[in-house]
C-alpha positions in Angstrom: -188.9 45.5 -41.0 -190.4 44.6 -37.7 -193.2 42.6 -39.4 -190.6 40.6 -41.4 -188.6 39.7 -38.3 -191.8 38.7 -36.4 -192.9 36.6 -39.4 -189.6 34.7 -39.4 -189.7 34.2 -35.6 -193.2 32.8 -35.8 -192.2 30.6 -38.7 -189.2 29.3 -36.8 -191.3 28.7 -33.7 -193.8 26.6 -35.6 -191.0 24.7 -37.3 -189.4 24.0 -33.9 -192.7 22.6 -32.6 -193.1 20.4 -35.7 -189.6 19.0 -35.2 -190.4 18.4 -31.5 -193.5 16.5 -32.6 -191.5 14.4 -35.0 -189.1 13.4 -32.3 -191.9 12.5 -29.9 -193.9 10.6 -32.5 -193.9 6.8 -32.4 -195.8 6.1 -35.7 -194.0 6.5 -39.0 -197.2 7.8 -40.6 -197.3 10.7 -38.3 -193.7 11.4 -38.8 -194.2 11.5 -42.6 -197.2 13.9 -42.1 -195.1 16.2 -39.9 -192.3 16.3 -42.5 -194.7 17.1 -45.3 -196.1 20.0 -43.2 -192.5 21.1 -42.1 -191.2 21.5 -45.7 -192.9 24.8 -46.5 -191.8 26.3 -43.1 -188.2 25.4 -43.8 -188.4 26.8 -47.3 -189.8 30.1 -45.9 -187.0 30.2 -43.3 -184.4 29.7 -46.0 -186.2 32.5 -48.0 -187.0 30.1 -50.9 -190.5 30.1 -52.3 
């Protein structure tokens, strides 16, 4: 149970960092790359595989 909670907390933290990088980014190519990387993290947070 504790491992599962930690897993989701780490996943949420990484997703938050990716969103922060999307907001800071000025190039659309970087934004697309961040969104592509962000999708698996969002799916894990929503418990979809």
